[in-house]
C-alpha positions in Angstrom: -15.3 -10.4 -19.2 -11.8 -9.7 -17.3 -13.4 -6.6 -15.5 -16.4 -8.8 -14.5 -14.3 -11.3 -13.0 -11.9 -8.8 -11.0 -15.1 -7.2 -9.8 -17.0 -10.3 -8.5 -13.8 -11.7 -6.7 -12.9 -8.2 -5.2 -16.8 -7.7 -3.9 -17.1 -11.5 -2.6 -13.7 -11.0 -0.6 -14.6 -8.2 1.0 -17.3 -10.1 2.6 -15.0 -13.0 3.5 -13.5 -14.1 6.7 -10.4 -15.7 5.2 -8.4 -12.7 6.8 -9.4 -13.8 10.3 -6.8 -17.0 9.7 -3.2 -16.1 11.4 -0.5 -18.1 10.3 2.4 -18.9 13.1 5.5 -17.2 12.8 7.4 -14.3 14.3 7.3 -10.6 14.0 10.8 -8.8 12.7 10.9 -5.7 12.6 12.3 -3.4 9.9 12.7 0.0 11.6 14.7 0.6 14.5 13.2 3.9 15.1 16.8 5.6 15.1 18.3 5.1 11.6 17.5 4.4 8.0 19.6 1.3 8.4 18.4 -1.5 6.1 16.7 1.1 3.7 17.9 2.5 0.4 16.2 5.7 -0.9 16.5 6.0 -4.5 18.6 9.0 -6.5 15.4 11.3 -7.1 15.2 12.7 -3.9 17.2 10.9 -1.1 16.7 13.4 1.4 12.8 13.1 1.4 13.2 10.5 3.9 14.8 11.4 7.7 14.2 10.0 11.0 12.4 11.9 14.0 11.3 11.6 17.5 11.1 7.6 16.7 9.2 7.9 13.5 10.4 7.4 9.7 9.0 10.9 8.3 8.6 11.2 4.6 8.4 14.6 3.5 9.9 16.3 0.0 9.7 15.4 -3.6 9.1 12.3 -5.3 11.2 9.5 -4.3 10.8 6.0 -3.2 12.7 4.3 -0.2 13.6 0.4 -0.4 14.3 -2.3 2.2 17.3 -3.7 1.4 18.1 -5.2 4.9 18.7 -9.1 6.2 15.2 -9.7 7.0 14.1 -12.5 4.5 16.7 -11.5 2.6 14.6 -8.6 1.7 12.4 -10.5 -0.7 8.9 -11.4 0.5 6.2 -13.4 -1.0 3.8 -14.4 1.5 3.7 -12.2 4.4 1.8 -10.0 6.9 3.2 -6.3 7.5 1.7 -4.1 10.1 3.0 -0.3 11.0 1.1 3.0 12.2 0.6 5.4 9.9 0.0 9.5 10.3 -0.8 11.7 7.6 -0.9 15.2 7.4 -2.8 17.5 6.0 -3.1 17.1 2.0 -0.6 14.1 2.1 -0.5 11.3 -0.3 2.0 8.4 0.1 2.1 4.6 0.1 3.6 1.5 0.9 4.9 -0.8 -2.1 5.3 -4.5 -1.7 6.5 -7.1 -4.0 8.4 -4.4 -5.7 12.1 -3.9 -6.7 14.8 -1.1 -6.3 14.8 1.2 -9.6 16.8 4.6 -9.2 13.9 6.9 -10.5 10.1 7.2 -11.3 7.0 5.4 -9.9 8.0 1.5 -9.1 7.2 -0.5 -12.1 6.9 -3.7 -10.1 4.4 -4.8 -7.4 1.5 -3.5 -5.7 1.0 0.0 -3.8 -1.2 0.0 -0.5 -2.3 3.9 -1.0 -1.7 6.3 2.1 -4.0 9.2 1.4 -6.5 11.1 3.9 -6.9 14.6 2.2 -4.9 14.8 -1.0 -6.5 15.5 -3.8 -6.6 11.9 -5.4 -9.9 10.3 -4.7 -8.3 6.9 -4.0 -7.6 6.8 -0.4 -6.2 5.2 2.3 -6.7 1.4 2.2 -6.8 1.4 -1.5 -4.8 -1.2 -3.4 -3.9 1.2 -5.7 -5.3 1.0 -9.4 -6.9 -2.1 -8.7 -9.3 -2.7 -5.4 -9.8 1.2 -4.8 -11.4 3.0 -1.6 -12.9 5.9 -3.9 -14.2 9.2 -2.3 -15.6 11.3 -5.2 -14.5 14.7 -6.1 -17.7 17.2 -5.1 -18.7 17.3 -8.7 -19.1 13.7 -9.0 -22.4 11.5 -8.5 -22.3 9.1 -5.8 -22.3 5.4 -6.8 -21.6 1.9 -4.9 -19.2 0.1 -7.3 -17.8 0.9 -10.7 -14.6 -0.8 -12.7 -12.5 1.1 -15.2 -9.0 1.4 -16.3 -7.7 2.2 -12.6 -9.5 -1.1 -11.1 -12.0 -1.4 -9.0 -13.7 1.5 -7.2 -15.6 1.6 -4.1 -17.8 4.6 -3.0 -17.1 6.2 0.7 -18.1 9.4 1.9 -14.8 9.9 3.6 -11.2 8.1 4.2 -10.8 5.7 6.8 -7.9 7.8 8.1 -7.6 11.0 9.7 -5.2 13.6 9.4 -2.9 14.0 12.2 -4.3 10.7 14.1 -2.3 7.5 14.0 -4.1 4.4 12.2 -2.9 0.7 12.1 -2.1 -0.5 8.4 -1.7 -4.3 8.3 -1.3 -5.7 4.7 -1.3 -9.5 4.0 -0.2 -11.6 1.0 -0.9 -15.3 1.0 -0.7 -17.0 -2.7 -2.9 -15.1 -5.3 -4.9 -13.1 -2.4 -3.9 -9.7 -0.9 -6.0 -8.3 1.9 -5.5 -4.6 3.2 -6.9 -3.5 6.8 -6.9 0.0 8.5 -7.4 -0.4 11.9 -8.9 -3.5 11.7 -11.2 -2.9 8.8 -11.0 -4.7 5.6 -11.0 -2.2 2.8 -9.7 -3.9 0.0 -9.3 -7.8 -0.5 -8.7 -9.3 -3.9 -7.8 -12.7 -5.9 -5.6 -12.0 -8.5 -7.2 -14.3 -11.6 -5.6 -16.6 -13.5 -3.4 -15.2 -16.4 -4.0 -11.8 -14.9 -1.6 -9.2 -16.8 -2.0 -6.3 -14.6 -4.9 -3.5 -14.4 -4.0 -1.6 -17.6 -1.1 -2.3 -20.1 0.9 0.7 -18.5 1.0 -1.2 -15.4 1.9 -4.8 -16.2 4.3 -5.2 -13.4 1.7 -5.1 -11.2 1.2 -8.6 -10.3 1.8 -11.3 -7.7 5.4 -12.5 -7.3 8.0 -11.4 -4.3 10.1 -8.5 -4.0 10.9 -6.0 -1.5 9.1 -3.4 0.6 9.1 0.7 -0.1 7.9 3.8 0.9 6.5 6.6 -1.5 7.5 10.2 -1.0 4.8 11.3 -3.5 5.5 15.5 -3.9 6.9 18.1 -1.9 3.8 19.3 -0.3 3.1 16.0 1.2 4.3 14.8 4.7 3.4 11.1 6.5 4.9 9.4 9.4 5.4 5.8 9.6 6.5 3.8 13.0 6.4 0.3 14.2 6.9 -1.6 10.8 7.0 -5.4 11.2 6.5 -8.2 9.1 5.7 -11.7 9.5 7.0 -14.1 7.0 4.1 -16.7 6.1 6.8 -19.1 3.5 
């Protein structure tokens, strides 16, 4: 029953126009294009992040870069977050939100907006990872429309909504129990957290709406992703 409720909420919201309403407020820059001031890399591979030509470049071993600056006290609940992103071939990254600093490992708290155009992981850019996934099957898989499993709902697409080597607009909005992701203006995932939700599976119990900071993921040494124009609007 839990999976049916999740699927219904996901599909119904994809067709809704709720995302169109914009709250008032000011956009705040989280990245100055020159330094990593206001950001803290965890201890795994802190050199996976650097600034080049005005871009935040993510390249190197697994690590996470957490926003620890002054905007919003680095603790965001209801917000809009926008940025420009460019993936290189076979790159995997992600934008975490409602998360918290930890020294190592994949963040146990919060959600991940997936960044992946051509990496082998079939969950592509625009996915609310492990909850509402933009799914491009492996070659040996049969096409489908929608399915639900241990890693959330999966909606079939023939290709990712992003293109390697090209900048795309990524927009994340959280209001109350609703999360919406857009890629180049297209809604790719929209989800309402059900009452009593305990995460998509027992290993992801911290993937629930609350509040927290923003973080960028360095996935593995073979991945390179660029970010710029990172801005947030507080909706509280």
